[in-house]
TIRO-2110 file (N, C-alpha, C; in Angstrom, 1 decimal):
// TIRO-2110
1.3, 26.4, -2.5, N, 1, A
1.9, 26.9, -1.3, CA, 1, A
1.9, 28.3, -1.0, C, 1, A
1.8, 29.1, -1.9, N, 2, A
1.9, 30.6, -1.8, CA, 2, A
0.9, 31.0, -0.7, C, 2, A
-0.3, 30.3, -0.6, N, 3, A
-1.3, 30.8, 0.2, CA, 3, A
-0.9, 30.5, 1.8, C, 3, A
0.2, 29.8, 1.9, N, 4, A
0.6, 29.4, 3.4, CA, 4, A
0.9, 30.7, 4.1, C, 4, A
1.1, 31.8, 3.2, N, 5, A
1.5, 33.2, 3.9, CA, 5, A
0.4, 33.3, 5.0, C, 5, A
-1.0, 33.1, 4.6, N, 6, A
-2.0, 33.5, 5.5, CA, 6, A
-2.1, 32.7, 6.6, C, 6, A
-1.3, 31.5, 6.7, N, 7, A
-1.5, 30.4, 7.8, CA, 7, A
0.0, 30.7, 8.7, C, 7, A
0.7, 31.5, 8.2, N, 8, A
2.1, 31.6, 9.0, CA, 8, A
2.0, 32.0, 10.4, C, 8, A
1.2, 32.9, 11.0, N, 9, A
0.9, 33.1, 12.4, CA, 9, A
0.4, 31.7, 13.1, C, 9, A
-0.6, 31.1, 12.5, N, 10, A
-1.1, 29.9, 13.0, CA, 10, A
0.1, 28.7, 13.1, C, 10, A
0.7, 28.7, 12.2, N, 11, A
1.8, 27.5, 12.1, CA, 11, A
2.9, 28.0, 13.2, C, 11, A
3.3, 29.3, 13.2, N, 12, A
4.3, 29.6, 14.4, CA, 12, A
3.7, 29.3, 15.7, C, 12, A
2.5, 29.7, 16.0, N, 13, A
1.9, 29.5, 17.3, CA, 13, A
1.8, 28.0, 17.5, C, 13, A
1.5, 27.2, 16.5, N, 14, A
1.5, 25.6, 16.8, CA, 14, A
2.8, 25.1, 17.1, C, 14, A
3.8, 25.6, 16.5, N, 15, A
5.2, 25.2, 16.7, CA, 15, A
5.6, 25.7, 18.1, C, 15, A
5.3, 26.8, 18.5, N, 16, A
5.8, 27.5, 19.7, CA, 16, A
5.1, 26.9, 20.9, C, 16, A
3.8, 26.5, 20.8, N, 17, A
3.1, 25.9, 22.0, CA, 17, A
3.2, 24.3, 21.8, C, 17, A
3.7, 23.8, 21.0, N, 18, A
3.9, 22.3, 20.8, CA, 18, A
2.5, 21.5, 20.5, C, 18, A
1.8, 22.2, 19.5, N, 19, A
0.5, 21.6, 19.0, CA, 19, A
0.7, 20.5, 18.0, C, 19, A
0.1, 19.4, 18.1, N, 20, A
0.3, 18.5, 16.8, CA, 20, A
-1.0, 19.0, 15.8, C, 20, A
-0.5, 19.7, 14.9, N, 21, A
-1.4, 20.2, 13.9, CA, 21, A
-1.0, 19.9, 12.5, C, 21, A
-1.7, 19.8, 11.5, N, 22, A
-1.4, 19.3, 10.4, CA, 22, A
-1.9, 20.4, 9.2, C, 22, A
-0.9, 20.9, 8.4, N, 23, A
-1.1, 21.8, 7.4, CA, 23, A
-0.9, 21.1, 5.9, C, 23, A
-1.9, 21.3, 5.0, N, 24, A
-1.8, 20.4, 3.9, CA, 24, A
-1.8, 21.5, 2.6, C, 24, A
-0.6, 21.6, 1.9, N, 25, A
-0.5, 22.6, 1.0, CA, 25, A
-0.2, 22.0, -0.4, C, 25, A
-0.6, 22.5, -1.6, N, 26, A
0.0, 22.0, -2.7, CA, 26, A
0.5, 23.1, -3.7, C, 26, A
0.6, 22.8, -4.9, N, 27, A
1.2, 23.7, -5.9, CA, 27, A
2.5, 24.3, -5.1, C, 27, A
3.6, 23.5, -5.2, N, 28, A
4.8, 23.4, -4.4, CA, 28, A
5.9, 24.3, -4.9, C, 28, A
5.9, 24.7, -6.2, N, 29, A
7.0, 25.2, -6.9, CA, 29, A
6.5, 26.2, -8.1, C, 29, A
7.6, 26.6, -8.8, N, 30, A
7.2, 27.3, -10.0, CA, 30, A
6.4, 26.6, -10.9, C, 30, A
6.1, 25.4, -10.9, N, 31, A
5.5, 24.7, -11.8, CA, 31, A
3.9, 25.0, -11.7, C, 31, A
3.5, 25.9, -11.0, N, 32, A
2.2, 26.5, -10.9, CA, 32, A
1.9, 27.1, -12.2, C, 32, A
3.0, 27.7, -12.9, N, 33, A
2.8, 28.1, -14.3, CA, 33, A
2.1, 29.3, -14.5, C, 33, A
1.1, 29.3, -15.3, N, 34, A
0.5, 30.6, -15.8, CA, 34, A
0.0, 31.7, -14.8, C, 34, A
-0.1, 31.1, -13.5, N, 35, A
-0.6, 32.1, -12.6, CA, 35, A
0.6, 33.1, -12.2, C, 35, A
1.8, 32.9, -12.6, N, 36, A
2.8, 34.0, -12.6, CA, 36, A
3.4, 33.9, -11.0, C, 36, A
4.4, 34.7, -11.1, N, 37, A
5.3, 34.9, -9.9, CA, 37, A
4.6, 35.1, -8.7, C, 37, A
3.5, 36.0, -8.9, N, 38, A
2.8, 36.2, -7.5, CA, 38, A
2.2, 35.1, -6.8, C, 38, A
2.1, 33.9, -7.5, N, 39, A
1.5, 32.6, -7.0, CA, 39, A
2.6, 31.6, -6.8, C, 39, A
3.7, 31.9, -7.1, N, 40, A
4.7, 30.9, -7.0, CA, 40, A
5.4, 30.8, -5.8, C, 40, A
5.8, 29.7, -5.0, N, 41, A
6.3, 29.8, -3.7, CA, 41, A
7.8, 29.7, -3.9, C, 41, A
8.4, 30.8, -3.9, N, 42, A
10.0, 30.9, -4.0, CA, 42, A
10.5, 30.7, -2.6, C, 42, A
10.1, 31.4, -1.7, N, 43, A
10.7, 31.5, -0.4, CA, 43, A
10.2, 30.5, 0.7, C, 43, A
9.0, 30.3, 0.5, N, 44, A
8.1, 29.5, 1.3, CA, 44, A
8.6, 28.1, 1.9, C, 44, A
9.2, 27.3, 1.3, N, 45, A
9.8, 26.2, 1.9, CA, 45, A
11.0, 26.5, 2.8, C, 45, A
11.8, 27.4, 2.5, N, 46, A
12.8, 27.8, 3.2, CA, 46, A
12.4, 28.5, 4.6, C, 46, A
11.3, 29.3, 4.6, N, 47, A
10.8, 30.1, 5.7, CA, 47, A
10.2, 29.0, 6.7, C, 47, A
9.5, 28.0, 6.2, N, 48, A
8.9, 27.2, 7.1, CA, 48, A
9.9, 26.1, 7.8, C, 48, A
10.9, 25.8, 6.8, N, 49, A
11.9, 24.9, 7.4, CA, 49, A
12.8, 25.7, 8.5, C, 49, A
12.9, 26.9, 8.5, N, 50, A
13.6, 27.7, 9.5, CA, 50, A
12.8, 27.8, 10.8, C, 50, A
11.5, 27.4, 10.8, N, 51, A
10.7, 27.5, 12.0, CA, 51, A
10.9, 26.3, 13.0, C, 51, A
11.4, 26.5, 14.1, N, 52, A
11.6, 25.5, 15.2, CA, 52, A
10.4, 24.8, 15.3, C, 52, A
10.7, 23.4, 15.5, N, 53, A
9.6, 22.5, 15.9, CA, 53, A
8.5, 22.3, 15.0, C, 53, A
8.8, 22.6, 13.7, N, 54, A
7.9, 22.5, 12.7, CA, 54, A
8.5, 21.6, 11.5, C, 54, A
7.6, 20.6, 11.1, N, 55, A
8.4, 19.7, 10.1, CA, 55, A
7.7, 19.7, 8.7, C, 55, A
8.4, 20.1, 7.8, N, 56, A
8.0, 20.5, 6.3, CA, 56, A
8.2, 19.0, 5.7, C, 56, A
7.1, 18.3, 5.0, N, 57, A
7.2, 17.3, 4.2, CA, 57, A
6.9, 17.6, 2.8, C, 57, A
7.8, 17.2, 2.0, N, 58, A
7.6, 17.6, 0.5, CA, 58, A
7.8, 16.1, -0.3, C, 58, A
6.7, 15.3, -0.2, N, 59, A
7.0, 13.9, -0.7, CA, 59, A
7.1, 14.0, -2.3, C, 59, A
7.9, 12.9, -2.6, N, 60, A
8.0, 12.7, -4.2, CA, 60, A
7.2, 11.8, -4.8, C, 60, A
6.5, 11.0, -4.0, N, 61, A
5.5, 10.1, -4.8, CA, 61, A
4.5, 9.6, -3.5, C, 61, A
3.5, 8.8, -3.8, N, 62, A
2.7, 8.3, -2.9, CA, 62, A
3.2, 7.6, -1.6, C, 62, A
4.2, 6.7, -1.9, N, 63, A
4.9, 5.9, -0.9, CA, 63, A
5.3, 7.0, 0.1, C, 63, A
6.2, 7.9, -0.3, N, 64, A
6.8, 9.0, 0.5, CA, 64, A
5.7, 9.6, 1.4, C, 64, A
4.6, 10.0, 0.7, N, 65, A
3.5, 10.7, 1.4, CA, 65, A
2.8, 9.9, 2.6, C, 65, A
2.8, 8.6, 2.4, N, 66, A
2.3, 7.7, 3.3, CA, 66, A
3.3, 7.6, 4.5, C, 66, A
4.6, 7.5, 4.4, N, 67, A
5.5, 7.6, 5.3, CA, 67, A
5.5, 8.9, 6.1, C, 67, A
5.4, 9.9, 5.3, N, 68, A
5.3, 11.2, 6.1, CA, 68, A
4.1, 11.2, 7.0, C, 68, A
3.0, 10.9, 6.6, N, 69, A
1.8, 10.9, 7.4, CA, 69, A
2.1, 10.0, 8.8, C, 69, A
2.6, 8.7, 8.4, N, 70, A
2.8, 7.8, 9.7, CA, 70, A
3.8, 8.3, 10.7, C, 70, A
4.9, 8.9, 10.1, N, 71, A
5.7, 9.7, 10.9, CA, 71, A
5.2, 10.9, 11.8, C, 71, A
4.4, 11.8, 11.0, N, 72, A
3.9, 12.9, 11.6, CA, 72, A
3.0, 12.7, 12.7, C, 72, A
2.1, 11.6, 12.4, N, 73, A
1.1, 11.2, 13.5, CA, 73, A
1.9, 10.8, 14.9, C, 73, A
3.1, 10.5, 14.8, N, 74, A
3.7, 10.0, 16.0, CA, 74, A
4.3, 11.2, 16.6, C, 74, A
4.4, 12.5, 16.0, N, 75, A
4.8, 13.7, 16.6, CA, 75, A
3.8, 14.4, 17.3, C, 75, A
3.7, 14.0, 18.5, N, 76, A
2.5, 14.5, 19.5, CA, 76, A
2.8, 16.0, 19.8, C, 76, A
3.9, 16.5, 19.7, N, 77, A
4.1, 17.8, 20.2, CA, 77, A
4.6, 18.8, 19.0, C, 77, A
4.5, 18.3, 17.9, N, 78, A
5.2, 19.2, 16.7, CA, 78, A
4.0, 19.2, 15.6, C, 78, A
3.8, 20.4, 15.1, N, 79, A
3.1, 20.5, 13.8, CA, 79, A
3.9, 20.2, 12.4, C, 79, A
3.1, 19.7, 11.5, N, 80, A
3.8, 19.3, 10.3, CA, 80, A
3.0, 19.8, 9.1, C, 80, A
3.7, 20.2, 8.0, N, 81, A
3.2, 20.6, 6.8, CA, 81, A
3.5, 19.6, 5.9, C, 81, A
2.4, 19.3, 4.9, N, 82, A
2.6, 18.3, 3.8, CA, 82, A
2.5, 19.2, 2.5, C, 82, A
3.5, 19.2, 1.8, N, 83, A
3.7, 20.2, 0.5, CA, 83, A
3.7, 19.3, -0.6, C, 83, A
2.5, 19.3, -1.3, N, 84, A
2.4, 18.4, -2.5, CA, 84, A
2.5, 19.1, -3.7, C, 84, A
2.9, 18.3, -4.8, N, 85, A
3.0, 18.9, -6.2, CA, 85, A
1.6, 18.9, -7.0, C, 85, A
1.7, 19.8, -7.8, N, 86, A
0.5, 19.8, -8.9, CA, 86, A
1.0, 19.0, -10.0, C, 86, A
2.1, 18.6, -10.3, N, 87, A
2.5, 17.9, -11.4, CA, 87, A
2.2, 16.3, -11.3, C, 87, A
2.1, 15.7, -12.3, N, 88, A
2.1, 14.1, -12.1, CA, 88, A
3.5, 13.7, -11.8, C, 88, A
3.7, 12.9, -10.8, N, 89, A
5.0, 12.3, -10.3, CA, 89, A
5.0, 10.8, -10.6, C, 89, A
6.3, 10.3, -11.2, N, 90, A
6.5, 8.8, -11.2, CA, 90, A
6.6, 8.1, -10.0, C, 90, A
6.4, 7.0, -9.8, N, 91, A
6.5, 6.1, -8.6, CA, 91, A
8.0, 5.9, -8.5, C, 91, A
8.7, 6.1, -7.3, N, 92, A
10.2, 6.1, -7.2, CA, 92, A
10.4, 4.6, -7.0, C, 92, A
11.7, 4.1, -7.5, N, 93, A
12.4, 3.0, -7.2, CA, 93, A
12.5, 2.6, -5.7, C, 93, A
12.6, 1.4, -5.3, N, 94, A
12.8, 1.0, -4.0, CA, 94, A
14.1, 1.8, -3.5, C, 94, A
14.2, 2.1, -2.2, N, 95, A
15.2, 2.7, -1.6, CA, 95, A
16.4, 1.7, -1.5, C, 95, A
17.6, 2.3, -1.6, N, 96, A
18.8, 1.5, -1.4, CA, 96, A
19.1, 1.4, 0.1, C, 96, A
19.0, 2.6, 0.8, N, 97, A
19.4, 2.6, 2.3, CA, 97, A
18.6, 3.6, 2.9, C, 97, A
18.3, 3.3, 4.1, N, 98, A
17.5, 4.4, 4.9, CA, 98, A
16.0, 4.4, 4.6, C, 98, A
15.3, 5.3, 5.4, N, 99, A
13.9, 5.4, 5.2, CA, 99, A
13.4, 6.7, 5.2, C, 99, A
12.3, 7.1, 4.5, N, 100, A
11.6, 8.3, 4.3, CA, 100, A
11.3, 8.8, 5.8, C, 100, A
11.0, 7.9, 6.6, N, 101, A
10.7, 8.2, 8.1, CA, 101, A
11.9, 9.1, 8.9, C, 101, A
13.0, 8.8, 8.3, N, 102, A
14.2, 9.5, 8.9, CA, 102, A
14.5, 10.9, 8.1, C, 102, A
13.6, 11.2, 7.2, N, 103, A
13.8, 12.6, 6.6, CA, 103, A
14.3, 12.5, 5.2, C, 103, A
15.4, 11.6, 5.3, N, 104, A
16.2, 11.5, 3.9, CA, 104, A
16.8, 10.0, 3.8, C, 104, A
17.1, 9.5, 2.6, N, 105, A
17.4, 8.4, 2.3, CA, 105, A
18.1, 8.2, 0.9, C, 105, A
19.0, 7.1, 0.9, N, 106, A
19.5, 6.9, -0.3, CA, 106, A
18.7, 6.1, -1.1, C, 106, A
18.5, 6.7, -2.5, N, 107, A
17.3, 6.3, -3.2, CA, 107, A
18.0, 5.3, -4.5, C, 107, A
19.2, 6.0, -5.1, N, 108, A
19.8, 5.2, -6.1, CA, 108, A
21.3, 5.5, -5.9, C, 108, A
22.1, 4.4, -6.2, N, 109, A
23.5, 4.6, -5.8, CA, 109, A
24.4, 3.8, -6.9, C, 109, A
25.8, 4.3, -7.0, N, 110, A
26.6, 3.6, -8.0, CA, 110, A
27.9, 3.4, -7.2, C, 110, A
28.5, 2.4, -7.3, N, 111, A
29.7, 2.1, -6.7, CA, 111, A
30.8, 3.1, -7.1, C, 111, A
31.5, 3.7, -6.1, N, 112, A
32.5, 4.6, -6.4, CA, 112, A
31.9, 5.8, -7.0, C, 112, A
30.8, 6.2, -6.5, N, 113, A
30.2, 7.5, -7.1, CA, 113, A
31.0, 8.7, -6.5, C, 113, A
31.2, 9.7, -7.5, N, 114, A
31.8, 10.9, -7.4, CA, 114, A
30.9, 12.1, -7.1, C, 114, A
29.6, 11.9, -7.3, N, 115, A
28.5, 13.0, -7.1, CA, 115, A
27.3, 12.4, -6.3, C, 115, A
26.9, 13.0, -5.3, N, 116, A
25.6, 12.9, -4.8, CA, 116, A
24.6, 14.1, -5.1, C, 116, A
23.5, 13.6, -5.6, N, 117, A
22.5, 14.5, -5.9, CA, 117, A
21.3, 14.3, -4.9, C, 117, A
20.9, 15.6, -4.4, N, 118, A
19.8, 15.6, -3.3, CA, 118, A
18.8, 16.4, -3.8, C, 118, A
17.6, 15.9, -3.5, N, 119, A
16.4, 16.7, -3.9, CA, 119, A
15.0, 16.4, -3.0, C, 119, A
14.1, 17.2, -3.2, N, 120, A
12.9, 16.7, -2.5, CA, 120, A
11.8, 17.0, -3.5, C, 120, A
10.6, 16.3, -3.2, N, 121, A
9.4, 16.4, -3.9, CA, 121, A
9.5, 16.1, -5.4, C, 121, A
9.2, 17.2, -6.2, N, 122, A
9.0, 16.7, -7.7, CA, 122, A
10.4, 16.9, -8.4, C, 122, A
11.4, 17.4, -7.7, N, 123, A
12.7, 17.4, -8.2, CA, 123, A
13.4, 16.1, -7.9, C, 123, A
12.9, 15.2, -7.1, N, 124, A
13.6, 13.9, -7.1, CA, 124, A
13.6, 13.2, -8.4, C, 124, A
12.6, 13.1, -9.0, N, 125, A
12.5, 12.5, -10.4, CA, 125, A
13.5, 13.1, -11.1, C, 125, A
13.7, 14.5, -11.2, N, 126, A
14.5, 15.1, -12.1, CA, 126, A
16.0, 14.8, -11.7, C, 126, A
16.2, 14.4, -10.5, N, 127, A
17.7, 14.1, -10.0, CA, 127, A
17.9, 12.7, -10.6, C, 127, A
17.0, 11.8, -10.7, N, 128, A
17.1, 10.5, -11.2, CA, 128, A
17.4, 10.6, -12.8, C, 128, A
16.8, 11.6, -13.4, N, 129, A
17.2, 11.7, -14.8, CA, 129, A
18.6, 12.3, -14.9, C, 129, A
18.9, 13.3, -14.0, N, 130, A
20.3, 13.8, -14.2, CA, 130, A
21.4, 12.7, -13.8, C, 130, A
21.1, 11.8, -12.9, N, 131, A
21.9, 10.6, -12.8, CA, 131, A
22.1, 9.6, -14.1, C, 131, A
20.9, 9.3, -14.6, N, 132, A
21.0, 8.6, -16.0, CA, 132, A
21.9, 9.4, -16.9, C, 132, A
21.8, 10.6, -17.1, N, 133, A
22.5, 11.3, -18.0, CA, 133, A
23.9, 11.3, -17.5, C, 133, A
24.3, 11.5, -16.5, N, 134, A
25.8, 11.3, -15.9, CA, 134, A
26.3, 9.9, -16.2, C, 134, A
25.5, 8.9, -15.9, N, 135, A
26.0, 7.6, -16.1, CA, 135, A
26.2, 7.2, -17.5, C, 135, A
25.5, 7.8, -18.5, N, 136, A
25.6, 7.8, -19.9, CA, 136, A
26.9, 8.3, -20.3, C, 136, A
27.4, 9.3, -19.4, N, 137, A
28.7, 9.8, -19.8, CA, 137, A
29.9, 9.4, -19.1, C, 137, A
29.6, 8.3, -18.3, N, 138, A
30.7, 7.5, -17.4, CA, 138, A
30.9, 8.1, -16.2, C, 138, A
29.9, 9.1, -15.7, N, 139, A
30.0, 9.7, -14.3, CA, 139, A
29.1, 8.9, -13.4, C, 139, A
29.7, 8.5, -12.2, N, 140, A
29.0, 7.6, -11.3, CA, 140, A
28.4, 8.6, -10.2, C, 140, A
27.0, 8.4, -9.9, N, 141, A
26.3, 9.4, -9.0, CA, 141, A
25.3, 8.6, -8.1, C, 141, A
25.1, 9.2, -7.0, N, 142, A
24.2, 8.8, -6.0, CA, 142, A
22.9, 9.7, -5.9, C, 142, A
21.8, 9.3, -5.6, N, 143, A
20.8, 10.2, -5.5, CA, 143, A
20.1, 10.0, -4.0, C, 143, A
19.9, 11.1, -3.4, N, 144, A
19.3, 10.9, -2.0, CA, 144, A
18.0, 11.8, -2.2, C, 144, A
16.8, 11.1, -1.7, N, 145, A
15.7, 11.7, -1.6, CA, 145, A
15.4, 12.4, -0.2, C, 145, A
15.2, 13.7, 0.1, N, 146, A
14.9, 14.2, 1.2, CA, 146, A
13.5, 14.8, 1.5, C, 146, A
12.5, 13.9, 1.8, N, 147, A
11.1, 14.5, 1.9, CA, 147, A
11.1, 15.3, 3.0, C, 147, A
11.9, 15.2, 4.1, N, 148, A
11.7, 16.1, 5.3, CA, 148, A
13.2, 16.7, 5.7, C, 148, A
13.5, 17.8, 5.2, N, 149, A
14.8, 18.3, 5.5, CA, 149, A
14.9, 18.4, 6.9, C, 149, A
14.0, 19.0, 7.6, N, 150, A
14.1, 19.3, 9.1, CA, 150, A
14.4, 18.1, 9.9, C, 150, A
13.7, 17.0, 9.5, N, 151, A
14.0, 15.8, 10.2, CA, 151, A
15.3, 15.1, 9.8, C, 151, A
15.8, 15.2, 8.6, N, 152, A
16.9, 14.7, 8.1, CA, 152, A
18.2, 15.2, 9.0, C, 152, A
18.2, 16.6, 9.2, N, 153, A
19.3, 17.1, 9.7, CA, 153, A
19.5, 17.0, 11.1, C, 153, A
18.3, 16.3, 11.8, N, 154, A
18.4, 15.7, 13.1, CA, 154, A
19.0, 14.4, 13.4, C, 154, A
19.3, 13.7, 12.2, N, 155, A
19.8, 12.4, 12.4, CA, 155, A
21.3, 12.4, 12.8, C, 155, A
21.6, 11.5, 13.4, N, 156, A
23.1, 11.3, 13.8, CA, 156, A
24.1, 11.2, 12.8, C, 156, A
25.3, 11.4, 13.3, N, 157, A
26.4, 11.5, 12.2, CA, 157, A
26.7, 10.3, 11.3, C, 157, A
26.4, 9.3, 12.1, N, 158, A
26.7, 7.9, 11.3, CA, 158, A
25.7, 7.7, 10.3, C, 158, A
24.3, 7.9, 10.5, N, 159, A
23.4, 7.9, 9.6, CA, 159, A
23.5, 8.9, 8.3, C, 159, A
23.8, 10.0, 8.6, N, 160, A
24.0, 11.0, 7.6, CA, 160, A
25.2, 10.6, 6.7, C, 160, A
26.3, 10.1, 7.3, N, 161, A
27.4, 9.7, 6.5, CA, 161, A
27.1, 8.5, 5.7, C, 161, A
26.3, 7.6, 6.0, N, 162, A
25.9, 6.6, 5.3, CA, 162, A
25.0, 6.8, 4.2, C, 162, A
24.3, 8.1, 4.3, N, 163, A
23.5, 8.5, 3.1, CA, 163, A
24.1, 9.4, 2.1, C, 163, A
24.9, 10.4, 2.7, N, 164, A
25.8, 11.2, 1.9, CA, 164, A
27.2, 10.7, 2.0, C, 164, A
27.6, 10.0, 0.9, N, 165, A
28.8, 9.4, 0.9, CA, 165, A
30.0, 10.5, 1.0, C, 165, A
30.9, 10.1, 2.1, N, 166, A
32.1, 11.1, 2.1, CA, 166, A
32.9, 11.1, 0.8, C, 166, A
33.3, 12.2, 0.5, N, 167, A
34.3, 12.5, -0.7, CA, 167, A
33.5, 12.8, -2.1, C, 167, A
32.2, 12.6, -2.0, N, 168, A
31.4, 13.0, -3.1, CA, 168, A
31.1, 14.4, -3.2, C, 168, A
30.8, 14.9, -4.3, N, 169, A
30.5, 16.4, -4.7, CA, 169, A
29.1, 16.4, -4.5, C, 169, A
28.3, 17.1, -3.6, N, 170, A
27.1, 17.0, -3.2, CA, 170, A
26.4, 18.2, -3.8, C, 170, A
25.3, 18.0, -4.6, N, 171, A
24.4, 18.9, -5.4, CA, 171, A
23.1, 18.7, -5.0, C, 171, A
22.4, 19.9, -4.5, N, 172, A
21.2, 19.9, -4.1, CA, 172, A
20.1, 20.6, -5.3, C, 172, A
19.1, 20.0, -5.5, N, 173, A
18.2, 20.7, -6.6, CA, 173, A
16.8, 20.8, -5.9, C, 173, A
16.4, 22.1, -6.0, N, 174, A
15.1, 22.3, -5.6, CA, 174, A
14.5, 23.7, -6.4, C, 174, A
13.5, 23.7, -6.7, N, 175, A
12.9, 24.8, -7.5, CA, 175, A
12.1, 25.6, -6.6, C, 175, A
13.1, 26.2, -5.7, N, 176, A
12.6, 27.1, -4.7, CA, 176, A
14.0, 27.8, -4.3, C, 176, A
13.8, 28.6, -3.3, N, 177, A
15.0, 29.5, -2.9, CA, 177, A
16.2, 28.7, -2.4, C, 177, A
16.0, 27.7, -1.4, N, 178, A
17.0, 26.6, -1.1, CA, 178, A
18.1, 27.1, -0.6, C, 178, A
18.1, 28.1, 0.2, N, 179, A
19.4, 28.5, 0.9, CA, 179, A
19.7, 27.5, 2.0, C, 179, A
18.9, 26.9, 2.6, N, 180, A
19.2, 26.0, 3.7, CA, 180, A
20.1, 24.8, 3.2, C, 180, A
20.0, 24.5, 1.9, N, 181, A
20.6, 23.3, 1.5, CA, 181, A
22.2, 23.5, 1.4, C, 181, A
22.6, 24.7, 1.6, N, 182, A
24.0, 24.8, 1.8, CA, 182, A
24.6, 24.3, 3.1, C, 182, A
23.9, 24.0, 3.8, N, 183, A
24.2, 23.2, 5.2, CA, 183, A
24.8, 21.8, 4.7, C, 183, A
24.2, 21.1, 3.7, N, 184, A
24.5, 19.9, 3.2, CA, 184, A
25.3, 19.5, 2.0, C, 184, A
25.0, 20.6, 1.1, N, 185, A
25.5, 20.7, -0.3, CA, 185, A
26.7, 21.5, -0.6, C, 185, A
27.6, 21.0, -1.5, N, 186, A
28.6, 22.0, -2.0, CA, 186, A
28.1, 22.9, -2.9, C, 186, A
27.0, 22.4, -3.9, N, 187, A
26.4, 23.3, -4.9, CA, 187, A
25.0, 23.2, -4.7, C, 187, A
24.2, 24.2, -4.9, N, 188, A
22.8, 24.3, -4.7, CA, 188, A
22.1, 24.9, -5.9, C, 188, A
21.4, 24.2, -6.6, N, 189, A
20.7, 24.5, -7.9, CA, 189, A
19.2, 24.8, -7.5, C, 189, A
19.0, 26.2, -7.5, N, 190, A
17.6, 26.7, -6.8, CA, 190, A
17.3, 27.9, -7.6, C, 190, A
16.2, 28.6, -7.0, N, 191, A
15.9, 29.9, -7.6, CA, 191, A
16.6, 31.0, -6.8, C, 191, A
16.9, 31.9, -7.7, N, 192, A
17.5, 33.2, -7.1, CA, 192, A
16.8, 34.3, -7.5, C, 192, A
15.6, 34.2, -8.0, N, 193, A
14.7, 35.3, -8.5, CA, 193, A
13.3, 34.8, -8.2, C, 193, A
12.3, 35.8, -8.5, N, 194, A
11.0, 35.2, -8.4, CA, 194, A
10.6, 34.3, -9.8, C, 194, A
9.6, 33.9, -10.0, N, 195, A
9.3, 33.1, -11.2, CA, 195, A
8.8, 33.9, -12.3, C, 195, A
7.9, 33.3, -13.1, N, 196, A
7.5, 34.0, -14.5, CA, 196, A
6.1, 33.3, -14.7, C, 196, A
5.5, 33.8, -15.7, N, 197, A
4.1, 33.3, -16.0, CA, 197, A
4.3, 32.5, -17.4, C, 197, A
4.2, 31.3, -17.3, N, 198, A
4.3, 30.4, -18.4, CA, 198, A
4.0, 28.9, -18.0, C, 198, A
3.7, 28.2, -19.2, N, 199, A
3.6, 26.8, -18.6, CA, 199, A
4.6, 26.1, -17.9, C, 199, A
4.4, 25.2, -17.0, N, 200, A
5.4, 24.7, -16.1, CA, 200, A
6.6, 24.2, -16.9, C, 200, A
6.5, 23.4, -18.0, N, 201, A
7.6, 23.0, -18.7, CA, 201, A
8.6, 24.1, -19.3, C, 201, A
7.9, 25.3, -19.7, N, 202, A
8.6, 26.4, -20.1, CA, 202, A
9.5, 27.0, -19.0, C, 202, A
8.8, 27.0, -18.0, N, 203, A
9.4, 27.7, -16.6, CA, 203, A
10.6, 26.8, -16.2, C, 203, A
10.4, 25.5, -16.0, N, 204, A
11.5, 24.8, -15.8, CA, 204, A
12.8, 24.8, -16.7, C, 204, A
12.5, 24.8, -18.0, N, 205, A
13.6, 25.2, -18.9, CA, 205, A
14.1, 26.5, -18.7, C, 205, A
13.4, 27.5, -18.6, N, 206, A
14.0, 28.9, -18.6, CA, 206, A
14.9, 29.0, -17.3, C, 206, A
14.4, 28.4, -16.1, N, 207, A
15.2, 28.5, -15.0, CA, 207, A
16.1, 27.5, -14.7, C, 207, A
16.4, 26.6, -15.6, N, 208, A
17.3, 25.6, -15.5, CA, 208, A
17.1, 24.3, -14.8, C, 208, A
15.9, 23.8, -14.7, N, 209, A
15.5, 22.8, -14.0, CA, 209, A
15.2, 21.7, -15.0, C, 209, A
16.2, 21.3, -15.8, N, 210, A
16.1, 20.1, -16.8, CA, 210, A
17.4, 19.5, -16.7, C, 210, A
17.5, 18.1, -16.9, N, 211, A
18.5, 17.4, -16.5, CA, 211, A
19.8, 17.8, -17.6, C, 211, A
19.4, 18.4, -18.6, N, 212, A
20.6, 18.8, -19.6, CA, 212, A
21.3, 20.0, -18.9, C, 212, A
20.5, 20.9, -18.3, N, 213, A
20.9, 22.1, -17.8, CA, 213, A
21.7, 21.8, -16.6, C, 213, A
21.3, 21.0, -15.7, N, 214, A
21.9, 20.5, -14.5, CA, 214, A
23.2, 19.9, -14.7, C, 214, A
23.3, 18.9, -15.6, N, 215, A
24.5, 18.3, -15.9, CA, 215, A
25.4, 19.4, -16.3, C, 215, A
25.1, 20.3, -17.2, N, 216, A
26.1, 21.3, -17.6, CA, 216, A
26.6, 22.2, -16.5, C, 216, A
25.7, 22.5, -15.4, N, 217, A
26.2, 23.2, -14.2, CA, 217, A
27.1, 22.2, -13.4, C, 217, A
26.7, 21.1, -13.4, N, 218, A
27.6, 20.2, -12.5, CA, 218, A
29.0, 20.1, -13.1, C, 218, A
29.2, 20.1, -14.4, N, 219, A
30.4, 20.1, -15.2, CA, 219, A
31.2, 21.3, -14.9, C, 219, A
END
């Protein structure tokens, strides 16, 4: 996604003039690895989400990607970006409530949950692992997948309240700058620096994107 810098003027004009245009970008996070921080998209998701009339889709599996395309094809006066991972991703479980076409939905839930975990793209799988770890320690948690942040924040209050349970501590997880998540979350686990040059697994461990590190931060 780093090379989206070269397309920013075209994306802005498409959004400004209401053109249905599709941008397809891959290598969506610090998981790019050995190419180093110069090629790792730290701020890019945030800057495109800040663009009015522009919808950034970061699907977590093939099913979300299909829903993203179906929804984007119906947006006749808005451009969309599809930001995909270079890592292999697991197929997500069936949604508990809501639809990817609404930008975010409840993917996994516990009765009397005290924590809501929110994530997009490759971090959704990580959020599910965090939930498993919390459950093993007796902490109940929900997981919300947000393939399109821009579309999710446009939903009505009733829908948002049904997805993000009132009274839960909300934690957003994203391997990028992630400043926009503070609109929805109490705590944001994201990047506060540029990346580094190393294999993806080592980078995720270094910058705290493991289920062990996230559980520790939540506590």
